[in-house]
C-alpha positions as CSV (number, residue, x, y, z in Angstrom):
1,M,9.2,-6.6,-30.9
2,A,5.5,-6.2,-31.9
3,A,3.3,-4.2,-29.6
4,L,1.3,-6.4,-27.2
5,Q,-2.4,-5.8,-27.0
6,S,-4.1,-5.1,-23.7
7,P,-7.8,-5.9,-23.6
8,L,-8.4,-3.2,-20.9
9,L,-6.9,-0.5,-23.2
10,G,-9.4,-1.0,-26.0
11,G,-6.9,-2.5,-28.3
12,V,-4.3,0.2,-28.0
13,G,-0.8,-1.2,-28.3
14,V,1.3,-1.3,-25.2
15,S,5.0,-1.8,-25.9
16,P,7.2,-3.8,-23.6
17,D,10.3,-2.3,-22.3
18,A,13.0,-2.0,-24.9
19,S,16.6,-2.5,-24.1
20,S,18.6,0.7,-24.1
21,P,22.2,1.8,-23.7
22,R,23.3,1.7,-20.0
23,R,25.5,4.3,-18.6
24,R,28.0,3.6,-15.8
25,V,26.3,4.5,-12.5
26,R,28.3,4.9,-9.3
27,R,26.5,4.2,-6.1
28,P,26.8,7.3,-3.9
29,C,28.5,6.8,-0.5
30,A,28.3,9.3,2.3
31,A,29.4,9.2,5.9
32,L,26.7,8.7,8.4
33,G,27.7,12.0,10.0
34,V,26.3,14.0,7.1
35,A,23.0,12.2,7.0
36,V,21.2,14.7,9.1
37,A,22.3,17.6,7.0
38,L,21.3,15.9,3.7
39,L,17.9,15.0,5.0
40,A,17.3,18.4,6.4
41,L,18.3,19.8,3.0
42,A,15.8,17.4,1.4
43,G,13.1,18.9,3.5
44,V,14.0,22.4,2.4
45,L,13.9,21.3,-1.2
46,L,10.5,19.8,-0.7
47,L,9.2,23.1,0.5
48,L,10.4,24.8,-2.6
49,L,8.9,22.0,-4.7
50,G,5.6,22.7,-3.0
51,S,3.1,20.4,-4.8
52,G,5.9,18.0,-5.8
53,A,6.7,19.5,-9.2
54,E,8.9,17.3,-11.5
55,P,12.0,18.2,-13.4
56,A,11.1,20.4,-16.4
57,A,12.8,18.3,-19.0
58,D,12.3,14.5,-19.4
59,R,15.1,12.6,-21.1
60,G,14.5,10.2,-23.9
61,R,15.2,6.5,-23.7
62,S,18.2,6.7,-26.0
63,S,20.1,8.7,-23.4
64,R,18.5,7.0,-20.3
65,V,20.7,7.4,-17.2
66,S,20.1,7.0,-13.5
67,G,17.2,9.1,-12.4
68,A,15.9,9.7,-16.0
69,R,12.2,9.9,-16.7
70,E,9.8,9.2,-19.6
71,S,6.9,10.3,-17.5
72,R,6.5,12.1,-14.2
73,H,5.1,8.8,-12.9
74,E,8.1,6.7,-13.8
75,V,11.9,6.9,-13.2
76,E,14.7,4.6,-14.2
77,S,17.9,4.2,-12.1
78,G,20.8,1.9,-12.0
79,A,21.5,2.6,-8.3
80,A,18.3,2.8,-6.2
81,A,14.7,4.0,-6.3
82,V,11.7,4.9,-4.2
83,A,8.0,4.8,-5.3
84,A,5.5,6.5,-3.0
85,D,2.0,8.0,-3.3
86,D,3.5,11.5,-3.3
87,G,6.6,12.8,-5.2
88,R,7.8,14.8,-2.2
89,C,7.9,11.6,-0.1
90,S,9.7,9.6,-2.8
91,E,12.3,12.3,-2.8
92,V,12.6,12.2,1.0
93,G,13.3,8.5,0.7
94,A,15.8,9.0,-2.1
95,A,17.6,11.5,0.1
96,A,18.0,8.9,2.8
97,L,19.5,6.5,0.2
98,R,21.9,9.2,-1.1
99,A,23.1,9.7,2.5
100,G,24.2,6.0,2.7
101,G,20.9,4.7,4.1
102,H,19.5,1.2,3.9
103,A,16.2,0.7,2.1
104,V,14.5,0.6,5.5
105,D,15.9,4.1,6.3
106,A,14.3,5.4,3.1
107,A,11.0,3.7,3.9
108,V,10.9,5.2,7.4
109,A,11.6,8.7,6.2
110,A,9.1,8.4,3.3
111,A,6.4,6.9,5.5
112,L,6.8,9.7,8.1
113,C,6.5,12.2,5.2
114,L,3.3,10.5,3.9
115,G,1.8,10.7,7.3
116,V,2.1,14.5,7.1
117,V,1.2,15.3,3.5
118,H,-1.4,12.5,2.9
119,P,-3.0,12.4,6.4
120,M,-6.3,11.0,5.0
121,S,-4.5,7.7,4.3
122,S,-1.8,7.0,6.8
123,G,0.1,8.4,9.8
124,L,1.2,7.8,13.4
125,G,-2.3,7.1,14.4
126,G,-2.5,4.0,12.1
127,G,-0.9,0.7,11.4
128,A,1.2,-1.0,8.7
129,F,2.6,-4.2,7.2
130,I,6.3,-4.0,6.3
131,V,8.2,-6.7,4.3
132,V,12.0,-6.4,4.1
133,R,14.4,-8.6,2.1
134,D,18.1,-8.6,2.8
135,A,19.8,-9.1,-0.6
136,A,23.0,-10.7,0.7
137,S,21.4,-13.4,2.7
138,G,18.2,-13.7,0.8
139,D,16.3,-13.6,4.1
140,A,13.0,-11.8,4.3
141,V,11.2,-10.6,7.4
142,A,7.6,-9.5,7.9
143,F,6.8,-6.8,10.4
144,D,3.2,-6.9,11.5
145,A,2.4,-3.4,12.8
146,R,-1.4,-3.8,12.3
147,E,-3.6,-2.0,14.9
148,T,-4.9,-4.1,17.8
149,A,-8.2,-4.1,19.7
150,P,-7.8,-2.2,23.0
151,A,-8.0,-4.2,26.2
152,A,-11.5,-3.0,26.9
153,A,-12.9,-4.0,23.5
154,T,-15.6,-6.7,23.3
155,P,-17.3,-8.5,20.4
156,I,-20.6,-6.7,21.1
157,M,-19.2,-3.2,21.9
158,Y,-20.9,-1.7,18.8
159,A,-24.3,-3.3,19.2
160,A,-26.0,-0.1,20.7
161,D,-24.5,2.2,18.0
162,P,-23.3,0.4,14.8
163,T,-22.0,3.7,13.3
164,S,-19.5,4.0,16.2
165,K,-17.6,1.0,14.7
166,F,-16.3,3.3,11.9
167,K,-16.9,6.8,13.0
168,G,-15.6,8.5,16.2
169,A,-12.9,7.7,18.7
170,L,-14.5,4.4,19.8
171,A,-13.5,3.0,16.3
172,M,-9.8,3.4,17.1
173,G,-7.5,0.5,17.4
174,V,-4.1,0.7,19.2
175,P,-1.8,2.3,16.6
176,G,1.2,0.3,15.4
177,E,2.9,2.2,12.5
178,L,5.5,3.9,14.6
179,A,6.4,0.7,16.4
180,G,6.7,-1.1,13.1
181,L,9.0,1.5,11.6
182,H,11.2,1.4,14.7
183,A,11.4,-2.4,14.7
184,A,12.4,-2.5,11.1
185,W,14.9,0.4,11.6
186,S,16.4,-1.3,14.7
187,R,17.3,-4.4,12.6
188,Y,18.4,-2.8,9.3
189,G,18.8,1.0,9.7
190,R,22.1,2.7,9.0
191,L,21.2,6.3,9.5
192,P,20.5,7.9,12.9
193,W,16.8,7.6,13.9
194,K,16.6,11.3,14.5
195,S,17.7,12.2,11.0
196,L,14.8,10.3,9.4
197,F,12.3,12.7,11.0
198,A,13.8,15.9,9.7
199,P,11.8,16.3,6.5
200,A,8.5,15.4,8.1
201,I,9.1,17.8,10.9
202,A,9.8,20.6,8.4
203,L,6.7,19.9,6.4
204,A,4.4,19.8,9.4
205,R,5.8,22.9,11.0
206,D,6.6,25.1,8.0
207,G,3.8,23.9,5.9
208,Y,3.2,21.8,2.8
209,T,1.1,22.4,-0.3
210,I,-2.2,20.6,-0.5
211,V,-2.3,18.6,-3.7
212,S,-5.5,17.8,-5.7
213,Y,-5.9,14.2,-4.3
214,V,-5.9,15.5,-0.7
215,A,-8.1,18.4,-1.6
216,N,-10.6,16.0,-3.1
217,A,-10.5,13.8,0.0
218,L,-11.2,16.8,2.2
219,K,-14.1,17.7,0.0
220,D,-15.5,14.2,0.1
221,E,-15.4,14.2,3.9
222,E,-16.3,17.9,4.3
223,V,-19.1,17.5,6.8
224,D,-17.1,15.4,9.2
225,V,-13.9,17.4,8.8
226,L,-15.8,20.6,9.7
227,A,-17.6,18.9,12.6
228,D,-14.4,17.7,14.4
229,P,-12.5,20.5,16.2
230,G,-9.1,18.9,15.6
231,L,-9.6,18.2,11.9
232,R,-11.2,21.6,11.4
233,A,-8.3,23.5,13.0
234,V,-5.7,21.9,10.7
235,F,-7.6,21.4,7.4
236,A,-10.2,24.2,7.6
237,P,-8.6,27.2,9.4
238,G,-11.1,30.0,9.4
239,G,-14.0,27.5,8.8
240,R,-13.2,26.8,5.1
241,L,-11.6,23.7,3.7
242,L,-8.1,24.1,2.4
243,R,-8.0,23.8,-1.4
244,D,-5.6,22.5,-4.0
245,G,-2.4,24.6,-3.9
246,E,-3.0,26.1,-0.5
247,L,-0.5,25.7,2.4
248,C,-1.3,23.4,5.4
249,R,0.5,23.4,8.7
250,N,0.2,21.0,11.6
251,P,2.4,22.4,14.4
252,A,1.1,20.0,17.1
253,L,2.2,17.0,14.9
254,A,5.6,18.7,14.3
255,D,6.1,18.9,18.1
256,V,5.2,15.2,18.4
257,L,7.6,14.2,15.6
258,E,10.4,16.2,17.2
259,A,9.7,14.5,20.5
260,L,9.8,11.0,18.9
261,A,13.0,11.9,17.0
262,E,14.7,13.0,20.3
263,D,13.2,10.5,22.8
264,G,12.4,7.5,20.7
265,I,9.1,5.6,20.5
266,A,8.8,5.3,24.3
267,A,7.4,8.9,24.2
268,F,4.5,7.5,22.2
269,Y,4.1,4.1,23.7
270,G,3.5,5.1,27.3
271,G,5.3,8.4,27.5
272,A,4.2,12.1,27.4
273,V,3.0,12.0,23.8
274,G,1.0,8.8,24.4
275,E,-0.6,10.3,27.5
276,R,-1.8,13.3,25.6
277,L,-3.1,11.2,22.8
278,V,-5.0,9.0,25.3
279,E,-6.5,12.0,27.0
280,D,-7.8,13.3,23.6
281,V,-9.1,9.9,22.6
282,R,-11.0,9.3,25.8
283,R,-12.4,12.8,25.8
284,A,-13.8,12.0,22.4
285,G,-15.4,8.8,23.6
286,G,-12.7,6.2,22.9
287,I,-11.4,3.4,25.1
288,L,-7.7,3.6,24.4
289,T,-5.5,3.6,27.5
290,V,-1.8,4.2,28.2
291,E,-1.5,0.6,29.2
292,D,-2.8,-0.3,25.7
293,L,0.1,1.7,24.2
294,K,2.7,0.3,26.6
295,G,1.5,-3.3,25.7
296,Y,1.6,-2.9,22.0
297,K,4.0,-5.4,20.3
298,V,5.1,-5.7,16.7
299,G,4.7,-9.1,15.2
300,V,8.1,-10.1,13.6
301,S,8.3,-13.3,11.6
302,K,9.8,-14.8,8.5
303,A,8.0,-13.4,5.5
304,M,5.4,-15.7,3.9
305,E,6.7,-17.3,0.7
306,A,4.3,-18.2,-2.2
307,D,5.3,-19.7,-5.5
308,A,3.1,-19.0,-8.6
309,M,3.7,-18.6,-12.3
310,G,7.4,-19.2,-12.0
311,F,7.9,-16.4,-9.4
312,T,8.3,-16.4,-5.7
313,F,6.3,-13.8,-3.7
314,L,7.5,-12.7,-0.3
315,G,4.7,-11.1,1.8
316,M,2.7,-10.9,4.9
317,P,1.1,-13.9,6.7
318,P,-2.3,-13.6,8.3
319,P,-4.1,-11.4,9.5
320,S,-3.2,-10.3,5.9
321,S,-5.2,-12.1,3.3
322,G,-3.1,-10.5,0.6
323,T,-0.3,-13.0,0.1
324,V,-2.5,-16.1,0.2
325,G,-5.2,-14.4,-1.9
326,L,-2.7,-13.3,-4.5
327,A,-1.1,-16.8,-4.7
328,L,-4.5,-18.5,-5.0
329,V,-5.6,-16.3,-7.9
330,L,-2.3,-16.6,-9.7
331,N,-2.2,-20.4,-9.3
332,V,-5.7,-20.7,-10.7
333,L,-4.8,-18.6,-13.8
334,G,-1.3,-20.2,-14.1
335,G,-2.8,-23.7,-14.3
336,Y,-4.3,-23.3,-17.7
337,K,-2.3,-24.9,-20.6
338,S,-1.1,-21.5,-21.7
339,T,-1.2,-18.0,-20.4
340,E,-1.8,-16.6,-23.9
341,F,-5.5,-16.0,-22.8
342,L,-4.3,-13.2,-20.5
343,R,-3.7,-11.1,-23.6
344,G,-7.4,-11.2,-24.6
345,F,-10.8,-10.6,-23.1
346,L,-11.1,-14.2,-21.9
347,G,-8.3,-13.3,-19.4
348,V,-10.4,-10.6,-17.9
349,H,-13.3,-13.1,-17.4
350,R,-11.2,-15.8,-15.9
351,L,-9.5,-13.2,-13.6
352,I,-12.8,-12.0,-12.3
353,E,-14.0,-15.6,-11.6
354,A,-10.8,-16.5,-9.8
355,V,-11.1,-13.4,-7.6
356,K,-14.7,-14.2,-6.7
357,H,-13.6,-17.7,-5.6
358,M,-10.7,-16.2,-3.6
359,L,-12.9,-13.7,-1.8
360,A,-15.3,-16.5,-0.8
361,V,-12.6,-18.5,1.0
362,R,-10.5,-15.8,2.5
363,M,-13.0,-15.0,5.2
364,D,-11.9,-18.1,7.1
365,L,-8.7,-16.3,7.9
366,G,-8.0,-14.2,11.0
367,D,-5.3,-13.3,13.5
368,P,-3.3,-16.5,14.0
369,G,-2.6,-15.5,17.5
370,F,-6.3,-16.0,18.3
371,V,-7.5,-18.5,15.7
372,N,-5.9,-21.5,14.0
373,V,-5.8,-20.7,10.3
374,A,-2.9,-23.0,9.4
375,G,-5.1,-25.4,7.5
376,N,-6.9,-22.6,5.6
377,V,-3.6,-21.0,4.6
378,S,-2.2,-24.4,3.4
379,E,-5.3,-25.0,1.4
380,M,-5.3,-21.6,-0.3
381,M,-1.7,-21.9,-1.2
382,S,-1.9,-25.4,-2.6
383,P,-1.9,-26.1,-6.4
384,E,-4.5,-28.8,-5.8
385,F,-7.0,-26.3,-4.4
386,A,-6.3,-24.0,-7.3
387,D,-7.0,-26.9,-9.7
388,K,-10.4,-27.5,-7.9
389,I,-11.4,-23.9,-8.3
390,R,-10.3,-23.8,-12.0
391,R,-12.6,-26.7,-12.8
392,R,-15.5,-24.6,-11.4
393,I,-14.7,-21.7,-13.8
394,A,-16.8,-21.7,-17.0
395,D,-15.5,-19.7,-19.9
396,N,-19.0,-18.9,-21.2
397,T,-20.7,-17.6,-18.1
398,T,-20.4,-16.2,-14.6
399,F,-22.6,-17.3,-11.7
400,P,-24.6,-15.9,-8.8
401,P,-22.7,-15.3,-5.5
402,A,-24.0,-18.5,-3.9
403,Y,-22.1,-20.6,-6.5
404,Y,-18.8,-19.6,-5.0
405,L,-19.8,-21.2,-1.6
406,A,-19.0,-18.2,0.6
407,K,-19.8,-19.0,4.2
408,W,-19.2,-15.6,5.8
409,S,-19.9,-11.9,5.1
410,Q,-17.1,-10.2,3.2
411,L,-14.5,-7.8,4.8
412,R,-14.9,-4.3,3.4
413,D,-11.7,-2.5,4.4
414,N,-10.7,0.8,3.0
415,G,-8.0,3.3,2.2
416,T,-4.2,2.9,2.8
417,S,-1.0,4.1,1.3
418,H,1.8,2.0,-0.2
419,L,5.5,2.6,-0.9
420,C,8.3,0.5,-2.5
421,V,12.1,0.9,-2.0
422,V,15.1,-0.8,-3.5
423,D,18.6,0.4,-2.5
424,G,22.0,0.1,-4.1
425,D,22.7,-3.3,-2.5
426,R,19.3,-4.5,-3.8
427,N,17.8,-4.7,-0.3
428,A,14.0,-4.2,-0.8
429,V,11.1,-2.9,1.2
430,A,7.4,-3.2,0.5
431,M,5.3,-1.3,3.0
432,T,1.5,-0.6,3.2
433,T,0.3,1.7,5.9
434,T,-3.3,2.9,6.8
435,V,-5.7,4.7,9.0
436,N,-8.5,2.8,7.1
437,Y,-11.2,5.2,5.9
438,Y,-10.3,8.7,4.6
439,F,-9.2,10.5,7.8
440,G,-9.7,7.3,9.8
441,A,-12.3,7.8,12.5
442,H,-12.8,11.4,11.4
443,V,-11.2,12.6,14.6
444,L,-7.8,14.4,15.0
445,S,-6.2,14.6,18.4
446,P,-5.8,18.4,19.0
447,S,-2.8,18.0,21.4
448,T,-0.8,15.8,19.1
449,G,-2.1,16.5,15.6
450,I,-2.5,12.8,15.0
451,V,-5.5,11.5,12.9
452,L,-7.1,8.5,14.7
453,N,-7.6,5.3,12.8
454,N,-10.9,3.5,12.6
455,E,-9.4,0.1,12.1
456,M,-11.9,-1.6,14.5
457,D,-14.3,-1.4,11.5
458,D,-12.2,-4.2,9.9
459,F,-13.4,-6.7,12.5
460,S,-16.5,-8.7,12.1
461,V,-19.2,-8.4,14.8
462,P,-22.1,-10.6,15.8
463,S,-25.3,-9.2,14.6
464,S,-29.0,-10.1,14.4
465,N,-29.3,-7.7,11.5
466,P,-28.7,-8.9,7.9
467,T,-25.3,-8.1,6.4
468,P,-25.1,-6.5,3.0
469,D,-24.4,-9.9,1.4
470,Q,-27.0,-11.8,3.6
471,L,-24.2,-14.0,5.1
472,P,-23.3,-14.3,8.8
473,P,-20.2,-12.4,10.1
474,A,-17.0,-14.4,10.2
475,P,-16.2,-15.7,13.7
476,A,-12.5,-15.9,12.9
477,N,-12.5,-12.1,12.7
478,F,-14.5,-11.3,15.8
479,I,-13.2,-8.7,18.2
480,A,-10.9,-9.7,21.2
481,P,-8.6,-7.6,23.3
482,G,-5.1,-7.4,21.6
483,K,-6.4,-9.0,18.4
484,R,-5.6,-7.8,14.9
485,P,-8.4,-7.5,12.3
486,L,-8.2,-9.2,8.9
487,S,-6.7,-7.1,6.2
488,S,-6.5,-7.0,2.4
489,M,-3.1,-5.2,2.4
490,T,-0.7,-7.0,0.0
491,P,2.9,-5.6,0.2
492,A,5.0,-8.0,-1.9
493,I,8.6,-8.6,-3.0
494,I,8.9,-10.6,-6.2
495,L,11.8,-13.0,-6.9
496,K,12.8,-14.8,-10.1
497,D,15.3,-17.6,-9.6
498,R,16.0,-16.1,-6.1
499,Q,17.0,-12.7,-7.6
500,L,15.0,-9.5,-7.0
501,A,12.5,-9.0,-9.8
502,G,10.2,-6.5,-8.3
503,V,8.5,-4.8,-5.4
504,V,4.7,-4.1,-5.5
505,G,1.7,-3.1,-3.4
506,A,-1.4,-1.0,-3.5
507,S,-3.9,1.0,-1.5
508,G,-7.6,0.6,-1.9
509,G,-9.0,-1.7,0.8
510,T,-10.8,-4.7,-0.7
511,N,-9.6,-3.9,-4.2
512,I,-5.9,-4.2,-3.2
513,I,-5.4,-7.9,-3.9
514,T,-7.1,-7.6,-7.3
515,A,-5.1,-4.6,-8.2
516,V,-1.7,-6.1,-7.3
517,T,-2.6,-9.3,-9.3
518,Q,-3.4,-7.3,-12.4
519,V,-0.3,-5.1,-12.2
520,F,1.9,-8.3,-11.8
521,L,0.2,-10.0,-14.7
522,N,0.4,-6.9,-16.9
523,H,4.2,-6.6,-16.6
524,F,5.6,-10.0,-15.7
525,V,3.3,-12.2,-17.8
526,V,1.7,-10.1,-20.6
527,G,4.9,-8.0,-21.0
528,M,3.7,-4.4,-20.6
529,S,6.2,-1.8,-19.6
530,P,6.2,-1.0,-15.9
531,L,4.3,2.3,-16.4
532,A,1.7,0.7,-18.7
533,A,1.3,-2.2,-16.3
534,V,0.3,0.3,-13.5
535,Q,-1.6,2.7,-15.7
536,S,-3.7,0.2,-17.5
537,P,-7.4,0.3,-16.5
538,R,-8.4,-2.4,-14.0
539,V,-11.5,-4.4,-13.0
540,Y,-12.7,-5.1,-9.4
541,H,-15.2,-7.4,-7.8
542,K,-16.4,-7.8,-4.2
543,L,-18.5,-11.0,-4.7
544,V,-21.6,-9.2,-3.3
545,P,-23.0,-7.3,-5.0
546,N,-22.4,-9.4,-8.1
547,V,-21.1,-6.5,-10.1
548,V,-17.9,-6.0,-12.1
549,R,-16.6,-2.5,-11.5
550,Y,-14.4,-1.1,-14.2
551,E,-12.3,2.0,-14.1
552,D,-13.3,5.0,-16.2
553,A,-11.8,8.3,-15.0
554,T,-9.6,11.2,-15.9
555,M,-6.6,11.7,-13.7
556,A,-5.4,14.9,-12.1
557,D,-2.8,15.4,-14.8
558,G,-5.4,14.9,-17.6
559,E,-4.5,11.2,-18.3
560,V,-7.6,9.1,-19.2
561,I,-8.0,5.6,-17.8
562,E,-10.8,4.0,-19.8
563,F,-12.0,0.4,-20.1
564,S,-12.6,-0.8,-23.6
565,T,-16.1,-1.1,-25.1
566,E,-15.1,-4.5,-26.6
567,A,-14.1,-5.9,-23.2
568,M,-17.4,-4.7,-21.7
569,E,-19.4,-6.4,-24.4
570,F,-17.4,-9.6,-24.0
571,L,-18.2,-9.7,-20.3
572,R,-21.9,-8.8,-20.7
573,R,-22.3,-11.7,-23.0
574,R,-21.1,-13.9,-20.1
575,G,-23.7,-12.5,-17.7
576,H,-21.5,-10.0,-15.9
577,V,-23.3,-6.9,-14.6
578,L,-21.0,-3.9,-15.2
579,E,-20.6,-0.6,-13.4
580,S,-18.1,2.2,-14.0
581,T,-16.1,3.5,-11.0
582,S,-13.4,6.0,-10.2
583,P,-10.0,4.5,-9.6
584,G,-10.5,1.6,-7.3
585,A,-6.9,1.1,-6.1
586,V,-3.5,2.9,-6.3
587,C,-0.4,0.9,-7.0
588,Q,3.3,1.4,-6.7
589,L,5.8,-0.8,-8.5
590,I,9.6,-1.2,-8.8
591,V,11.0,-3.7,-11.2
592,Q,14.5,-4.8,-11.9
593,D,15.7,-5.7,-15.4
594,L,17.2,-9.2,-14.9
595,L,18.3,-9.5,-18.6
596,A,21.5,-7.3,-18.3
597,P,23.5,-6.0,-15.3
598,V,24.1,-2.4,-14.9
599,S,27.6,-1.6,-16.3
600,G,30.1,-1.3,-13.5
601,G,27.4,-1.8,-10.9
602,G,28.9,-2.2,-7.4
603,G,27.3,-2.3,-4.0
604,G,27.7,-4.2,-0.8
605,G,24.9,-6.7,-1.2
606,G,27.2,-9.7,-2.0
607,E,28.8,-11.1,-5.1
608,N,25.8,-13.2,-6.0
609,V,23.4,-10.3,-6.0
610,F,22.3,-9.3,-9.5
611,R,22.1,-5.5,-10.1
612,G,20.1,-4.6,-13.1
613,M,18.4,-1.3,-14.1
614,L,15.5,-0.4,-11.8
615,T,12.3,1.2,-13.1
616,A,10.0,2.7,-10.4
617,V,6.4,3.7,-11.0
618,S,4.0,5.7,-8.8
619,D,0.4,5.4,-9.9
620,P,-1.1,8.3,-11.8
621,R,-4.4,7.6,-10.1
622,K,-3.0,9.5,-7.1
623,D,-0.7,11.7,-9.2
624,G,2.3,10.2,-7.5
625,S,5.9,10.3,-8.8
626,P,8.9,8.1,-7.9
627,A,12.5,9.1,-7.3
628,G,15.7,7.6,-8.4
629,V,19.2,7.9,-7.0
């Protein structure tokens, strides 16, 4: 097959996946009794790996077998796979699968690992969205572990000091990640809860190597890290920031993880761990209480289904704007007579215009427990609304922000970490977790080692001061006790003819929906290989300012992600203002080849469950690497 052209790669050919000989792969089976030992061993191996080094030799496609790599950012497996931001955590998840675990077991272990080694993005002090699909039944469940506003929170609590909305302990929402992990594990887990904590405990207590991405995040936030006693003690011992390649330890967090492994989540949500956390938060100026922790509840519902471009997407309902936003953009683009335009520069222009329209309407969304958003969701998901937007897109020009009829100031969320898991039965997990900004509120609880989130900044607040986009704040997203703020997180499981086709998601705040959309289009519509689909340079827009930001950066491993000159000129001629940016979002992806089953593929997912070769990709923008089983 001829190479397909990607407009964002400057005309460089991107070859679609070629078929290759398949080797028989036996799914490993292990008694649950050995799970603890295997996971503990994984933790030891991770310490030896240090910075997450990859196997020295890559195998070629002609001899591709389970676990084989063409790149350190990609792995192929006929059995199961995990794709996380950090290779060490992908391996932790894979160890859970090798021990006989469900995809949820792997997600729990990998998420706990990420909270230790990537503390600027996620952890016990944050929240998460988790989508799980059971392969045998086809049922998919959404676990809403988003942070909530404390009981003492009010819409005007930041009026006296607007900076306290994003910096300091007052910016903290009630953490939900741990509760969400436990809720998912309680329904699907096969391995002992305690065993899933072993690698994270070892990393926190014995130390882990700081990788370049974390070192850069520390440098970016140096002033605040050094100013906070908790952050300084862990990440700047002796008064100097830890650097790439140096060892970091967090013994207080190790103690907390051990307590949670032994005593369960009650130790956090009202027990001794929670009491210590609350003491630290209130001492730092926050309003979190033990009662807030005791009252936290995970939202559990049927995953939202959206159909677009011949695929079904399983994702989160509001307060996520991700699933509905993704569906709207894809329905706009999919309504043209042909999708061939996506292979050229016109596809970039139309994508940008569709995203701008989506951003304008999504701010009517909010927490459905507090505001009625059913009509807004129905409208955004409808093909008729997509048709209406498509008719407002002109192929020869873009427009000022007012053209897109935005009523409310835009959400500007940040950060996050995303992981994907598919197990041997083809059960799937898409999980996005966050503390919001780098290092959240820029406060670490000294007695627990937990980084506090600053998720309260994702709420809109009444204000007499002009917003950056000169629009009023969105009432649907105003603060109320127990309310969850609007989010851009877009964990998604993709089906084709009711079979698993892929798992995808991203980190990067407001850029997440746009990034997930582009990765999906790159692979499933344009035909790029999974790695090229993720690695290809992307464009982003926030509606206001009216600027297209395009990626132009060199990754930690030396790979260059560069927007093409021809694409820039095409956009400029249509009135777009362009600005280069460092990577705007980080995406993980697992796809299943639905063209041919894995030879001899077994598994307990049911006789009607297709098992094809899995390809997992961790985004080079964060220098991640996946793991196969």
